[in-house]
C-alpha positions in Angstrom: 33.1 84.8 219.2 33.6 88.9 218.0 34.9 91.3 219.7 32.5 92.8 221.5 31.4 89.8 222.5 35.4 89.1 223.6 36.1 91.9 225.5 32.7 91.9 227.1 33.2 88.1 228.7 37.2 90.1 229.9 36.4 93.2 231.4 32.4 95.3 232.5 33.7 98.4 231.0 36.1 99.4 227.9 37.9 103.2 227.1 37.1 103.6 223.3 39.6 105.9 222.2 39.0 108.5 219.1 42.0 110.4 217.6 42.0 112.9 214.2 45.9 113.1 213.8 48.4 110.3 214.4 50.8 110.7 216.9 54.0 112.7 216.5 55.7 108.9 217.7 54.1 107.0 214.7 54.6 108.8 211.4 54.2 105.7 209.4 53.0 105.4 205.9 52.4 101.7 205.0 53.6 100.9 202.2 50.5 99.1 200.9 46.7 98.6 201.1 46.1 99.1 204.5 46.7 101.5 206.4 46.4 101.8 210.5 43.9 103.0 211.7 43.4 106.7 213.4 40.5 105.3 215.8 43.4 104.1 218.6 40.3 102.4 220.4 41.7 99.2 217.8 44.2 98.7 219.8 43.5 99.4 223.4 40.9 98.4 226.1 40.5 99.5 229.5 38.7 97.5 231.5 36.9 97.8 234.9 39.4 96.1 236.1 42.0 98.8 235.1 43.7 95.8 233.1 44.3 97.3 229.7 43.7 94.4 226.4 46.5 95.7 223.4 44.9 94.0 220.0 48.2 94.0 217.5 47.9 92.5 214.0 51.2 90.6 214.7 52.2 87.4 216.0 54.5 85.8 218.6 56.9 83.6 216.5 58.7 82.8 219.8 60.9 86.7 218.8 59.2 88.0 222.3 56.6 90.6 220.1 53.7 90.4 222.8 56.0 91.0 226.1 57.4 93.4 223.9 54.7 95.7 222.5 53.4 95.3 226.0 56.2 96.2 227.8 55.3 100.4 225.6 52.0 99.8 226.7 52.4 99.9 230.4 55.1 102.6 229.9 53.0 104.8 229.6 50.2 104.1 231.4 52.4 103.8 234.2 51.9 99.8 234.9 53.2 96.2 235.2 54.0 95.3 232.0 51.9 92.0 233.8 48.3 94.0 233.7 48.9 94.1 229.8 46.7 91.5 228.3 47.8 90.4 224.4 45.9 89.4 222.3 47.7 88.7 218.6 46.9 88.0 214.5 43.6 87.3 214.3 42.2 89.5 211.3 38.5 90.0 213.3 39.5 91.5 216.3 42.7 93.0 215.9 43.4 96.1 213.5 45.3 95.4 209.9 49.2 95.0 210.2 52.0 94.2 208.4 53.3 90.9 208.2 55.6 89.7 211.0 58.7 89.7 209.5 61.9 91.9 208.1 61.8 93.4 212.2 59.1 95.1 210.6 57.3 94.8 214.9 59.7 97.6 216.2 60.7 99.5 213.4 56.2 100.5 212.6 54.2 98.6 214.7 55.8 100.1 218.2 56.1 103.1 217.3 52.1 103.1 216.4 51.1 101.7 219.8 53.3 103.3 222.1 51.0 106.2 220.7 47.8 105.3 221.1 48.9 104.3 224.9 50.6 108.1 225.1 47.0 109.7 224.2 44.7 107.2 226.4 47.1 108.6 229.6 46.9 111.8 228.3 42.8 111.3 228.1 43.0 109.6 231.7 44.9 112.4 233.2 41.8 115.1 232.0 39.4 113.5 232.9 40.7 112.5 236.1 41.9 116.0 236.4 37.6 117.2 235.8 36.3 113.9 238.8 39.0 115.4 241.0 38.6 119.3 240.6 42.8 119.2 240.1 45.0 119.8 237.5 46.1 117.4 235.3 49.2 118.8 236.0 49.4 118.4 239.8 48.0 114.0 239.5 50.2 111.1 239.5 49.9 107.6 237.8 50.2 104.0 238.9 49.4 101.1 238.3 46.0 101.7 237.0 45.1 104.5 239.8 45.5 108.5 240.0 45.8 110.7 242.0 46.6 114.6 243.4 50.4 114.4 244.3 50.2 116.8 246.8 46.5 115.0 248.5 47.2 110.7 247.7 43.6 110.0 249.6 42.3 112.2 246.7 42.1 109.4 243.9 40.6 107.4 241.3 41.1 104.7 239.4 40.7 103.6 235.5 38.7 101.3 235.7 36.3 104.1 237.6 36.3 106.5 235.4 35.4 105.0 232.4 32.7 103.5 233.5 32.0 101.5 230.0 31.4 104.7 228.4 31.9 105.6 225.2 34.3 108.1 225.0 35.2 110.1 221.7 37.9 113.0 223.0 40.3 114.7 221.0 43.9 115.6 222.3 45.7 116.2 218.3 49.0 114.7 219.2 50.3 112.9 222.1 53.9 112.6 222.7 55.4 109.4 224.5 57.6 110.2 227.6 61.1 111.2 227.1 63.4 108.3 227.6 64.8 110.3 230.9 61.2 108.8 232.3 60.7 106.1 231.2 61.2 103.2 234.4 60.6 100.0 231.8 61.8 100.7 228.5 65.5 99.1 229.1 64.0 96.4 232.7 63.6 93.1 232.2 60.8 91.9 231.7 59.8 88.2 231.8 58.5 86.8 228.8 54.6 86.9 228.2 55.5 83.3 226.3 57.7 81.6 228.6 55.1 79.6 231.4 52.9 78.4 228.9 56.1 77.7 226.7 57.6 75.4 229.7 54.7 73.8 231.0 53.3 73.1 227.4 50.3 74.8 227.8 50.8 76.8 224.3 49.0 76.1 222.1 50.5 75.8 218.3 47.7 75.1 215.2 48.8 71.3 215.5 47.6 71.2 219.0 43.7 72.1 217.9 41.5 69.3 218.3 38.0 71.1 217.1 35.3 68.5 217.5 35.0 66.4 214.7 38.3 67.3 212.8 39.5 65.4 210.2 42.9 65.3 209.3 43.7 66.2 205.3 46.5 64.5 203.8 47.1 66.1 200.4 48.3 63.9 197.1 51.9 65.9 196.1 53.7 65.3 192.8 57.0 63.8 193.2 59.2 66.5 191.6 58.8 70.4 191.3 57.6 71.2 187.8 54.7 67.6 187.9 50.6 68.3 188.2 48.5 65.6 189.1 47.2 64.0 185.8 45.1 60.8 187.0 44.9 59.4 189.7 42.3 56.1 191.4 41.5 56.5 194.7 39.6 52.9 194.4 41.5 51.6 197.0 42.1 54.3 200.1 37.8 54.5 199.4 37.9 50.6 201.4 39.7 52.2 204.1 37.0 52.6 206.9 36.1 56.4 207.6 38.4 57.7 205.0 36.8 60.5 202.8 38.4 61.8 199.4 38.0 65.5 198.8 39.2 66.7 195.2 39.7 70.4 194.4 41.5 71.0 190.6 45.0 69.1 191.1 44.2 69.5 194.6 43.6 65.5 196.0 43.2 65.0 200.1 42.5 61.9 201.5 41.1 63.4 204.8 40.2 60.6 207.7 40.0 61.8 212.1 43.5 59.9 212.2 46.6 61.7 210.7 47.9 58.4 210.8 45.4 55.9 209.0 44.4 59.3 206.5 48.9 59.3 205.8 48.8 55.3 204.9 45.6 56.0 203.3 47.5 58.6 200.9 49.8 56.0 200.3 47.3 53.1 198.3 46.1 56.0 195.8 47.5 55.0 192.5 48.7 58.7 190.6 50.8 59.8 187.3 52.0 62.9 187.1 52.2 65.5 184.1 54.8 68.2 182.8 58.9 68.9 183.0 61.3 69.2 185.2 63.9 72.2 185.5 66.8 70.3 184.2 69.5 71.4 186.9 70.9 70.3 190.1 72.7 71.3 192.9 75.9 71.1 191.8 75.3 73.4 187.9 73.0 75.6 189.7 75.5 78.3 189.9 76.3 78.4 186.2 72.8 77.9 185.5 71.8 81.2 187.5 74.5 83.1 186.0 74.3 82.2 182.2 70.2 82.9 183.0 70.8 86.1 184.4 73.2 87.4 182.1 71.2 89.2 179.1 69.3 90.5 181.9 71.7 92.1 184.4 71.0 95.7 185.0 73.7 98.8 186.4 71.6 99.1 190.0 74.6 101.6 191.4 77.2 103.7 189.9 79.4 106.5 191.3 83.0 107.7 190.1 85.1 105.8 187.0 85.9 102.3 187.3 88.5 102.2 184.8 90.3 105.2 186.2 90.2 103.5 190.1 91.5 100.7 189.2 94.7 102.1 187.5 95.3 104.1 190.7 95.0 100.4 192.5 98.5 98.7 193.8 96.3 95.9 195.8 93.8 94.0 193.9 91.6 91.0 194.5 88.8 89.1 192.4 86.6 87.1 194.5 83.5 84.7 193.6 81.2 83.8 196.3 78.5 81.0 196.2 75.3 80.3 198.6 73.5 77.6 198.4 69.5 77.0 198.6 68.6 76.7 202.1 66.1 75.9 204.2 63.9 77.6 206.7 64.0 74.0 208.6 61.3 75.6 210.8 60.8 72.9 213.9 56.9 73.4 212.9 55.5 73.0 209.9 53.9 74.4 207.7 50.1 74.2 209.7 46.4 75.4 209.2 42.7 74.4 210.7 40.2 75.3 208.4 36.1 75.2 209.0 33.2 76.7 206.2 31.0 77.6 208.0 27.5 80.3 208.2 29.4 81.6 204.8 32.4 81.7 206.5 35.6 80.6 206.6 37.9 80.6 209.6 41.9 79.3 209.4 43.8 78.5 212.6 47.1 79.2 211.3 51.2 78.9 211.3 51.2 82.5 210.4 53.7 85.7 209.9 51.4 87.5 208.0 47.7 87.1 209.5 46.5 89.5 207.2 48.3 88.5 204.2 47.1 84.7 204.7 43.5 86.6 204.7 43.9 87.9 201.4 45.6 84.5 200.0 42.4 82.6 201.2 39.6 85.2 200.2 41.3 84.5 197.2 41.5 81.5 196.2 37.6 81.4 197.0 36.9 84.5 196.1 35.4 85.3 199.0 35.4 88.7 200.1 37.7 89.4 202.7 35.4 89.8 205.7 34.5 86.7 204.8 37.7 85.1 205.9 38.9 85.4 209.9 42.1 83.8 210.2 43.2 83.4 213.8 47.1 83.2 214.5 48.1 80.9 217.4 51.5 80.4 218.8 54.2 79.6 215.9 57.1 77.6 216.5 59.2 79.6 213.6 58.9 81.7 210.6 62.3 83.1 209.3 60.1 84.6 206.5 59.0 81.0 205.6 55.6 81.5 206.8 54.5 85.0 205.4 53.0 82.4 202.7 49.6 80.9 202.6 50.0 77.6 200.9 49.1 75.1 203.5 46.5 78.0 204.5 44.5 77.8 200.9 45.1 74.3 201.6 43.3 74.2 204.1 40.3 76.5 203.2 40.0 74.9 200.3 39.6 71.1 201.4 37.0 72.7 204.3 35.4 74.6 201.6 33.6 71.3 200.3 32.7 70.0 203.7 30.5 73.0 205.3 31.1 72.2 209.1 33.6 70.0 209.4 37.5 71.7 211.1 40.1 70.2 208.5 43.3 70.1 209.5 46.8 70.1 207.1 49.7 69.8 208.9 52.9 69.1 206.7 55.2 66.1 207.5 58.5 67.1 207.8 59.6 66.1 203.6 57.0 68.6 202.9 57.9 71.3 204.5 61.3 70.7 202.7 59.2 70.3 199.3 57.3 72.4 199.9 58.9 75.7 201.2 59.9 79.4 199.1 63.7 78.7 200.2 66.0 81.2 200.4 68.1 81.9 196.7 71.1 80.5 195.9 73.6 82.8 195.0 76.3 83.9 192.9 78.2 87.1 192.9 81.4 88.4 192.1 83.7 91.4 192.6 86.9 92.8 191.3 88.2 95.5 193.5 91.5 97.0 194.6 93.3 100.0 196.7 95.4 102.1 196.9 99.1 102.0 197.4 98.9 103.9 200.6 96.5 100.0 201.8 93.4 102.9 202.6 91.4 103.7 200.8 89.2 101.6 197.9 90.1 103.1 194.6 87.6 100.5 192.9 84.7 98.0 193.1 82.6 95.8 190.4 80.0 94.2 192.1 77.4 91.6 189.8 75.3 89.4 191.6 72.9 86.6 190.0 70.3 85.0 192.5 69.2 88.0 194.7 69.3 91.2 194.2 72.0 93.8 195.4 70.5 94.8 198.5 71.9 95.7 201.6 75.5 95.2 198.6 76.7 99.0 199.8 77.4 99.2 203.4 78.5 102.6 205.4 82.6 102.3 203.6 84.2 105.0 201.9 84.9 103.9 197.5 85.9 106.2 195.7 84.5 104.2 191.9 82.2 101.4 192.2 79.7 99.7 190.5 76.8 97.0 191.4 75.2 94.9 188.7 71.7 92.8 189.5 69.9 90.7 187.3 66.4 92.1 186.1 65.2 88.6 184.6 62.4 87.2 185.9 61.7 82.8 186.4 65.0 82.9 187.1 64.7 80.3 189.9 64.4 76.3 189.1 62.5 76.2 192.6 60.4 78.2 194.8 62.3 81.5 196.6 61.1 83.5 199.2 62.4 85.6 202.3 64.5 84.3 204.5 65.2 86.2 207.6 67.5 90.1 206.2 66.8 88.9 202.7 69.8 89.2 199.8 72.0 91.2 203.1 73.5 88.0 203.9 74.6 87.1 201.1 75.9 90.3 199.7 77.3 90.9 203.5 79.3 87.7 202.9 81.1 88.5 199.7 82.0 91.9 200.6 83.1 91.3 204.2 85.1 88.7 202.3 87.0 90.0 199.6 87.5 92.7 202.4 89.7 90.5 204.0 90.8 88.8 201.3 92.1 92.8 200.4 93.1 93.6 203.6 95.0 90.3 203.2 97.1 90.6 200.4 97.6 94.7 201.2 99.3 93.5 204.4 96.7 95.4 206.3 94.9 93.7 209.3 91.2 93.7 209.0 90.5 96.1 211.6 92.6 98.6 210.3 91.4 98.4 206.9 88.0 98.7 208.0 88.6 101.6 210.1 90.2 103.2 207.6 87.1 102.4 205.0 84.6 103.7 208.1 82.7 106.8 207.4 80.4 105.9 209.9 81.0 107.2 214.1 78.0 104.1 215.1 80.3 101.9 212.6 83.6 102.9 214.2 82.1 102.3 217.9 80.7 99.4 216.7 83.9 98.2 215.7 86.2 99.5 218.9 83.4 97.7 221.1 83.5 94.5 219.4 87.2 93.7 219.5 88.0 95.5 222.9 85.1 93.0 224.5 86.6 90.3 222.7 90.3 91.3 223.5 92.1 90.4 220.6 94.7 92.4 218.8 94.4 92.4 215.4 97.0 91.8 212.6 97.4 91.0 209.7 95.9 87.4 208.4 96.6 84.6 208.5 98.1 84.5 212.1 96.8 80.8 212.7 94.7 82.0 215.6 91.4 81.7 214.4 89.8 85.1 214.4 87.7 86.5 211.8 85.7 90.0 212.2 83.0 91.5 210.0 80.6 93.8 209.8 76.4 94.0 208.2 73.7 96.1 208.0 69.8 95.3 208.0 68.0 99.5 207.8 69.8 101.2 209.9 70.3 98.3 212.3 75.1 98.3 212.7 76.3 94.8 214.0 79.6 93.9 213.7 80.5 90.0 214.6 83.9 88.4 215.8 84.2 85.0 215.6 87.0 82.1 216.2 87.0 78.8 214.8 89.3 76.0 214.7 89.4 73.7 211.3 91.0 70.5 211.4 92.8 70.3 207.9 92.0 66.1 208.2 88.4 66.2 208.3 87.6 70.0 206.6 85.3 70.3 210.3 85.1 74.0 211.1 84.2 73.9 215.4 83.4 77.0 216.3 84.5 78.3 219.7 83.4 81.2 220.3 81.5 84.0 218.7 80.8 87.6 219.8 78.8 90.1 218.3 78.0 94.1 218.7 74.8 95.0 217.7 73.5 99.2 217.1 69.4 98.7 216.9 68.3 101.6 218.5 66.6 101.8 221.2 66.3 98.7 222.8 62.7 97.4 225.2 64.0 94.3 226.2 67.3 93.8 226.7 66.8 90.2 228.0 64.6 89.7 224.1 67.0 91.4 222.6 70.0 89.5 223.0 67.7 85.7 223.1 66.7 87.6 219.6 71.3 88.0 218.6 71.9 84.3 220.4 69.1 83.2 218.3 70.3 84.5 214.5 74.0 83.5 216.0 73.3 79.5 216.0 70.9 80.2 212.9 74.0 81.6 211.1 76.0 79.1 212.0 74.5 76.2 210.4 73.7 78.4 207.0 77.4 79.1 207.2 78.1 75.8 208.1 75.9 72.9 206.9 72.0 73.9 206.0 71.9 72.9 202.0 68.7 71.6 200.2 70.4 68.8 197.4 68.0 68.4 194.8 68.3 67.1 191.1 65.9 68.1 189.0 62.6 69.2 190.6 63.0 66.3 193.1 64.5 67.8 196.5 66.7 65.0 198.2 66.9 65.9 201.5 63.6 65.3 203.0 65.0 65.4 206.7 66.7 66.1 209.4 68.7 63.3 209.1 70.3 65.1 205.7 69.6 68.6 206.1 71.3 69.3 208.9 71.0 71.9 211.8 73.0 72.4 214.0 73.6 70.2 217.0 74.1 71.3 220.6 77.9 70.6 219.9 78.1 73.1 216.6 77.2 76.0 219.8 80.0 77.9 220.6 80.7 80.4 223.7 77.8 83.4 222.7 78.6 87.0 223.9 76.0 89.8 223.3 77.1 93.7 223.2 74.7 95.9 222.9 75.2 99.9 222.2 74.2 102.2 224.6 72.0 104.8 222.6 70.1 107.7 223.6 67.4 107.7 220.7 64.0 106.9 220.6 63.7 105.3 217.6 64.4 101.7 217.1 65.0 99.6 214.2 64.4 95.9 215.5 66.9 92.7 216.5 65.0 90.0 214.3 67.0 90.2 211.0 70.5 92.4 211.5 72.4 89.5 214.4 72.7 87.2 211.7 74.0 89.3 208.2 77.3 88.8 209.5 77.8 86.0 210.8 79.1 84.0 208.1 81.5 86.1 206.5 82.6 86.3 209.9 83.3 82.6 209.8 84.9 82.6 206.5 87.1 85.0 207.4 88.0 83.5 210.3 88.4 80.0 208.7 90.9 81.6 206.7 93.2 83.2 209.7 93.1 79.8 211.3 94.5 77.6 208.1 95.9 80.7 204.8 93.3 79.5 202.9 89.9 81.1 201.8 86.1 79.4 201.4 83.7 81.5 199.3 80.7 78.9 199.2 78.4 78.6 202.1 78.2 76.5 202.8 82.1 75.5 203.9 80.7 72.3 204.3 84.0 70.0 205.3 84.4 68.5 201.7 84.7 72.2 200.6 86.9 73.3 203.2 89.7 70.4 202.3 89.2 71.7 199.3 90.1 75.2 199.7 93.4 74.4 201.4 93.8 71.9 199.1 93.9 75.4 196.8 96.7 76.8 199.1 98.8 73.7 199.2 99.1 73.2 195.8 100.4 78.0 195.6 
């Protein structure tokens, strides 16, 4: 159904707005080809009954995008958010947008959408002023009605004003309402996706059963680095109802029943060729260091390191590691594709509908106008669904079976095997404090595996240097964005190193950070976190098992405080309590924000304590959640979220910052409990026991 047909089916009239300039609230310059439309009609349609249709190119990943965006529109148009109907992630019906990741929904899309709603409000008031014969300043509006304040019976409605006419009025720049006049922002609002999800009515890509759908199971190599050489499909083709599709090295078995397709795939006799990488999960760290070494470059350098080291009375050297980790979304990659009348339509589990459109168009050598992506509810993304391999597979297969819907749903083994992992990394830091134990005289950091993104923080340093590799194809496995890319790796190293400096200097970790912090926001967050937790810091280790870490993602700041218990016999770390104080500017939906932080902490606990991709050569050894260990309910502590009050109208988004300091806070808590410094994420029981042994032998 095209946009025009859809709108006609749900509304007797529509409001069409045209703009010559962007609103003050939307100074967005997209970072890649493409642009938000200046015709804000692309975002908003108002029906005859006053309901507002809102079209945005983002996806609902469970993060609450459709709720918070509806709140912003409702704020400007004086509506209940329930009166705003959201349509997300359809590349035919929604305007171009950046992917749903990196907190871009609130950082970039939200100001544009709010600017559109503010302009719509001004246009409607102008129309009503003419209709009612009163100045716009004398009018009030609420719930789709506009009336004269002094004579409430003189009134009209959004629908009566529109009457299906095309409006071509230009108002220039219209500012959104000031925060003091906002009534929706900051309010508890029911999630728009909640009822559908708790009743099972929500449709994910795996739920789609279009008439005549064939399920495609794709032949996979046993290891990365290998490609299909030969395949004997005779036995599979003898299974009733089976069809075989081959496109280059892509071979798929099709059947109306997914189980039958999977069983028939097992009958295919195949050989593969190529070379697996000669490395495994034990040797990967030295592999990265060695391969990165020739291409290391200085990213940042300030001050005289040699002079800074001479001034230092406390010096600490540390090496910090993290393993490859999967996105491990509960919903694996799933897409349904159909080639019909010269166009490819793909219903996809995606964070990036317009990126998927580009990928499918490129794979099929089609113009982008010949590809439509329709985002469904997404069962977790975390950066893993910014790429479109499953959607491209479905489209390539569907192209060879015209008119037939093709579903490609990866199983758990495929999802773990084909993931774009969080990069493994090694960070080495050498740093020192002065005699007063209040200044970092030098900080020398070198990383292999990730960039130095977010490595710098709001601490005063007299001299520092950051080095990162400029080496292509550094990793033997595919890597990708994993919630706040680079930041958690660098924060783990930085905050652990800072904690080690404090301990060696006999300073408590909070006092040291207060001395070093050069941002009032960070100082406020430190006080808020420590006070709310009820913690009286002391130089560690104290045996109490409390650790602190700070983190940032763009302009969002987080201070985390964790309390753990460590079983010194087994090495098991049990998190008892976890608090985060968060400052991301304006918080539109406090309930949604708390949910985001709670989810990030839960994910960070898994990242820190148990999640690790084990591999040998190109073979992924973890095939399901029996060995790739997500945190169970028993691993989740009491979680507290404190949202800092902010008078700003700017919001940075809250999907990324809260995950950044989790591992560091937990590592510092383990040190406070035991005196053992764990420096390898995840800190499994075996690694904790190794750290305890190092303490015992000192």
